[in-house]
N, C-alpha and C positions, 0 to 999 in steps of 0.2 A: 851022583852029586858030591861035590867037594865038601868035606867036613871042615867048615870054616874055623872051628875052634882050634884046630891044629895049626892054622896058618896065620891068624890075626896076631899082630904084634902085641906084646904085653906092656910096651912102654906107655906110661901114663900121659906123657906129653904129646903123643900123637893123636890128632883128632880122628875119630872113627865116624864115618858117615854111612848111614843105612839108606837103601833105596828099595822101595816096594812098588812094583809095576814097571816092567821093562819093555813095554810095547812100542808103538810107533813114536810116541813122544817121550816117554820115560826112559827108554833105552838109550837114545842119543844123549840125553842129559847126564845119565849115569856114566856113559862112556867119556863124556867131557871131563868128568871128575877124575876118572881113572887116568886119562891121558895127561892130566895135570899132576899126576903123582899122588893123588889123595887116596887114603885107605878107605875102600868102599866095600860094604857088605851088601850084596845084591840078592833080592828075592823076587820071584815071579812064579806063578803056578805053572807056567810053560818053561820047561827046562831048556829048550832051545833058545829062548830069550835070554836066559841067564848066561848060557855059553857064548852067545854072540856078544853080550856085554863084556864078559871077562876077557874076550879076545882083544879088547882095546888096549890092554897093558898088563903090567905085572902086579899092580897094587889092589886089584879087585878079587874078591872071593865070593863064592856062592853060599847062600843060606838054605837051610832045610825048611824053615818056616819063618813067618813074620816075627815070632817070639825071639828068634835068634838075634834080632836087632835091638833088643832091650837095653843093652849097655852102650849103645852109640851116643855120641854127643849131639849129632844132628840126624834126623830121620826125614826122608822125603817120601811122599806118596804121589803116584801118578796113576789113577784108577778111573775106570769108565764112568761110574755112576755114584751119586751120593750114598746110595745104600751099600756099595762095596766099601767105601771109606768108613762109614759108620760101623759096619760089622768088623772091620779090621782094627779100628782105633778106639772105639768107645766101649763103655761098660767095664766091669771088673775083670773080664777076660780079654779086653782089648789091649793093644800095645801101649796106649797112653798110661794105663794103670801099671805097666811094668817098666816103663822108662824111668831113668833116674832124674830127680829134681835138678833143675838148672840146665837140662838139655833143651833142644829146640826141635819142634815139629814143623816141617814145611810141606804144604800141599800145593802141587802145581796142576791139579785137575781143574775141570770146569764144573763148578757146583754153584748152588744158589746161596745167597747171603744168609738165609736162615740156617742152613746146615753149617756154614762157616762159623756163625755165632755159637752154635752148639759145640762145635769142635774147640773153639777158642776158650769158651767157658769151662769145658771139661778139662782141657789142658791146664788152665790156670789153677783149677782145684788141685791138680797134681804137682804144681810147682814147675810146670813146663811152659816154655814160650811157644807161641804159635804165629806162623806167618802164612797168609794166603797169597800164593804167587801164581795166578793163572798166566797163561802164555799167549803171545800175540800172533804167531805164524805157525807153519807146518813142520813136518818131520825133516825136510831138507835143510831148513834154516836151523833147526835144533841140532842136527848133526855137526854143523859148522860153528856152533856156539853163537849164532846170529839171531837167536830167538828173543824177541822183546819179552821182558818179565814185568808184570804189574804187581808190585809187592804191597801188601797191606798187613798191618799189625802194629804193635807198640813200637815206637821209634827206637827204643833201646834194644829191642830184639832185632829189629832191622839192621842196626849198626853192628850187632854181634855176628850176623851171618852175611853181611853185604858182600864180603870178599868171596864167599862160597857161591853166592848167586851170580856174581860177575864171571865166575868160571863156567857155569852151565849155560849162561845166555847173556845177551847184550842187545840194546841197552837195558838197564834196570831202572824202573821208575818207582819211586815211593809214592803210593796213592793215599796214604793216611791209614784208615782202618781197613780191616779185612772186608768189611761190607762194601766199601768203595771199590776195592780191587776186583772182587767177583762181579759186582754190578757192572763195572765197565766192561769186563770180558763178555758177559752175557749180552750187553747192549751191542758191542762190536759184532758178535756173531749174529744177533738179530738183524742188524743192518746188512751184514754181508750176505746172509742166506736169503733175505728178502730181495736183495739186489740180484742174486743169482736166479731166483725164480722169475723176476721181471726180465732179466736178460734172456732167459730161455723163451719166454713169451715173445720177446722182440725178434729172436731168431726164427721162430715159427712164422711170425708175420712177414719177416723178410723173405722166407721161402714162398709164402703165398703171393708176394709181390713180384716174385721172379728175380730178386736181387741176389747176386753171387754172395755166398756166405763170407768168403775171405774179404771181399770188397766191403761188405757191410761192416765187419768188425774193424777194418782199417779206418773207414770213414767215421765210425762211431767214436773211435779213440780221439778224434779231432773235434769232438763236440762236447757239450755239457753232459752228455751221457757216459763219458769215459768213467771207468771204475777199475778197481783192483780185480774184481771177478772177471771183467772183460779180458784182461791180460792173462790172468791165471787159468781161467776155465773156458774162455771163449774158444781157444785153439783145441781144447779137449773135445768140445762139442763138434767142431768141424771134423776132427779125426776119429770120432766115435770111440774115444779112449775113456773108459770108465774104471780103470784100475784104481783101487781104493787108496786114496791119499788122506782124505777126511770123509768118512763114510756117511751115507744117508742116515743110518741109525744114530750116529753121533750128532750130526747136524740137527736131526729131529729132537734129540735129547736137549740140545742147547737152546733151540728156539722154544721148546716147551717150557724149560726152566725160566727162560726170559719172560714168557707170557705169564707164567705163574707168579714171578717176581712182581710184574706190573699189577696183576690182580691183587696181590697181597698189600700193595701200596695204594690201591684204589685207582689204578690207571689201566685203561683198556688199550692194549697194544694191538689195535685193530688190523693194521697192515701186516704185522708179523704173524698174527693169528691166521690171516688168509694164506700167507706163504707157508705156514705150518701145515695147513691142510694139503698142500701139494706134496710136501715131504712125507706126510702120512700116506698119501696115495702111492708114492714111489716105494715106500717100505712095504705096503700091502701088495704091491705088484711084484715083489720079490727082489727089489734092488737095494735092500737094506745094507748089504755088505759091499756095494759098489760105491765109487766116489759120489759125493753129493751132487756132482754135475749130472748124475742120472735123473735128477728132477726134470731135465730136458726131455727125457723119454716119455713122460706121462703128460706133457703139455702138447696137445694136438691142435 
């Protein structure tokens, strides 16, 4: 592991950006910052993820732990679950307690509004700005900085980091508060994954009817049943391609958080809960680390 303290510039006028979580989504965003010449301190529990990120340019260095990012002006997190973010950022031993006042914490994970509120309040107590910035598309778009960003937080904090956000993705939408940003992201995934489950069901019925799968998808795209999932994952169903782009486990996590969000607000997301049951079956069948299109496998 590179000893980052030896390499990071000591010049006070150079912004230092920390990035925690360099997987399928976080890695591309961190690389976009490095490609833009920004000074990035990168940390992930997987050293290979760090090395791949640093290969994007000469202005990134690796960190030995999340604590090594305490002096950064801006810190990003891109982590799988709310629990991972809480254990990294909250509490007296968390990074927010070690960051300098006036810095900004940006989370691009998919979490629930309640967790976002907890992060925002804790950051405010430490004099740190918070932006919740969930993302709209997948790793391929993230690598090309074509990832929609739904930004939520105080407007003055948004203006402070807007240029940084426009480097990692585009377009950048200001949603108002962090609650609105994360709620939109969860709703988007609830609709998308429910659509995927229904599309899988339609494909199975198409097979029962003896309709050619390619013809079915071509004709469906010319009807009111057209959808993003049809174009993105319909061909994967036909090809039997289940390589992990957005895994069953992550899809299940997102729809579960969305259903819990609805329950917390007194709203029963009945259709999403039904879709969730299919993703649970896919996970239980051992397809958790395959792409979410694997829900097609368990619809018979």
